[in-house]
Each structure stands twice: as C-alpha cells, then as structure tokens.
N, C-alpha and C positions, 0 to 999 in steps of 0.2 A: 042178369047177373051171367057172368060169364058159366058157359054151361058148367055143372058139375064135374061132368066127365073130364073136359078138357083143367078146370080148377085141379081135381085132384090127379090128373095126369101131370101136368108141369109140376106141380109137389114133386110128387115123386122121382120124375127123371130129374127135377134139378138136384133132389137129395142124393140120388145116383152117379151125378156128374162131378167128376174132379172137379176141388173146385182151382187147383192152379197147379195144372199137369206140365207148364213149359215152364215155371221158375220166372213167371213175370211179376209176382207178389215182393221181390224182394228190391226191385227196384229203388231209389234215392227219391224219385217224384212217385207221390200215389194219389190218385184220386176216386173217388166213389161215386157210381147212379144210379139210377133207377130207371129201367125200363116198364115202363107201366101200362097195367093192359087193366082195361075198364069196358063198360056193357051199356052202351046207348043204340038197340035193336040188336045191334050186332055185336061180337067183339073187337073192340078197338085199342090201337096203341096210341099213346100219349108221347108226343115229340116236339121238340120248340125248334124256330127257325131261329137263327143266334141274327144279334142285329150285324148288320151292314155297316165295317168302323173300318177305316182303313188303319193296316198295323195290326188288328187283333189275328190273333191266329186263327178264329176259328169265323171271321167274317163270312156273314151270308150262308153257313153250313147248317143243314138238318141236323140235329143231334138229341141226345138223350138230356136229362135237367141231371145236374151233377155237378161237380168242381175239386180240389184240392182237400185232401183232408188234414185237418189243422190237428196243430197241438194237445187243444181242449177237447179236441172230439174222443170219446171212450171206446169207439171201435168203428170201423169203417162202414158198419149199416148206419151209426150215429149221424156220422159225415153224411152218406146218402140223403135220410129223414133231414138233416140241416138246411143242404143244400133245396132240397125240394120244399121247405117251406121260403128261403130266402129268394128261392127263384120265380115260386110258380102260387105263393101262399099257401098251400095244401099242408095242413097239419097231419101229423104221425098218426094219430090215431084215426085217421080216414083213407089208412092204406096197410094193407095185410103184405107182409113179406111173405113172398111162395116158395125164395130160397134166392142163392147165389148162382149166377151163371159163369162164373170165374171171373178172371184178371186178365185183361186184354191191354196189350201194349199199343200208343202210338206211336206212330212212323216221324213225326217230325219232333214231339216235347222229350222224347224217350219216358215218358208216363205210363204206370199202368194202373189201367183204370177197374176195379173192382164194381161189376155191375151185380145189380139186384136188379129182381123181378118182382114186381108189385103189383097185387089187384087193389085197385084205387076204387071208391064206392062213387066217387062222381056226383056226389052230391053240390059241392062247392065249385061255382065259378074259378078257377084258377085265374090269379092276376098276373101277367109275365112281370118280370123285373126291366123295366123299359131299357136300363143301361145296357145288359146283354142280349134282352130277348127280342127280336122284332115281331113273333108271333107263335101262337101254338099250333101244331101241325097235328092232325091225328088220321090216321089209317087204318082199314079196314085188315085186321088179320087176316082173313080169308084171300083178300085181293092179294096179302104180300106172301101168303103160302102158293099161291096161282103162279105170282111172277118168280118165284123162286124156282119150282119146277120149270116153266117156261123159259127161263133163262139158262136153263141145265147145271143151276147151280146143287141141285139135291145130291148127295152123295159123294160132294168133290169138298176140298179139305180148301179155306179161302185161301189158303200159298199157290196150289195148283190153279185156281182162276187167276189170280193177277189182283196186286191193289187195284189199280185203276180201273180192270172189268167188271171187279165187284161192285154191284149199283142197282138199288133199287128206286127207278127213277117217282116221283110223285110230282103233281102240279106247282109247289113249291121248291121242286130243286132234286137234285139226286140223294139217297142217303149212301154214303160212302164211307171211306177209312174205318176207325175203331168203330162207330155207329154201324158201318156195313158189316163187318165183322161179326159182331152184335147181334147183329138182327139175325146174320147166317146161322149163329151157333143155338139161335133160338128157334127161328124156323128148322131147322134139321133136327132140333131135339124132338119138336113137337109132331113132325112130320112121321119122324119114324117111329114114337111111341103111337100116335095114332094106326100107323102100318101094324104094329105086334101087340096093341091091344085087343 
C-alpha cells in the first residue's frame, strides 16, 4: 500500500489546495480526469498512452484517464469515475478519491480539466479501451520526484518554465501539456509537504 504517511500527507495537502485559483472551471468546455496512485512494491502513477490516430487531438500522447463532462454526470467527480470505468474498466469501488488537484486549462481545445487524485487498489488488471488507448503507462512516484528536482522544476510555476519545456521523459514518450502541468502540481505539493512534515 502507498505509505500511510504519504497517503495522509496527500489527502491533507489536497484539502488545503485551492480548487480553482485561476478561474479555469468556468470555461465552456469541461472535462474530468483521474491521476491514479497505486502500490506495486513502490508507489506508482498510472497513466495511458493515447492511440496514434491521424487527426486525433491527443494522438500518441501520454495522459490521464478522463474525458468531457456529460450532462447526465451528477458531478465532475462522477464524470471522472465514469471515464475511468469506460477507458480502463476500473469500477468506482476500487478507487478512493484523495481529493481535487484543481482545474487545469488545455492550450489547444481551451478545455478546463478538473483533476482528481485517486488511490487505486490495483487488484483488477485494467483493460484499455482500444479505440482511444494504445497502452497503460506506469511510473514510479519517486522517479518522477527525482526528475522534477533534477530538471530544476522545484519551486517554479509552470508558466515560468514554459509549456514546451515542462516535460517528464518516459520510455513511452514525454509527459507534457496539461498532463505535465498536472504532474508538476502534484509533485510540488508532495515535495513541499514532505519537506514541511
């Protein structure tokens, strides 16, 4: 299981974190996503590599599981859970929501993405939706924290770094764009929280 200290720390930090300090939630196009943490000897983050399809906006990109909020979704969180089940067949009962990381704007589609951090039990093998997802990408949290510090991202706002330069390299491709900014936010919260704990 994810260390009880980190689980408690992430939950506390998310509760204290402003949900929408920049007013992105009011954008007309809205989506919801999960940044999933789970334990497999070490704490990992589960992402997906989008299918490489000509004309598909997110073709070949590493991203979170999520999608647009539908009128029938009761809340942003309900939409994130629905997308998780549609895209990876992970049911709601297997993911504990630790909190909201906030709203993040996409640069191209001008969509506000409400990102939730979830703790997945890891019992079921995820089954990617083949129309949208090429494969599952798993990354060690500590490796990402090391990259974050090594690249000089610590203590810097993503706008200061620049969208083209804020990247977390993986064997499957770079994490960048809205997923990169989301990752930056989570890693900053965790690194700062550990330092102050």
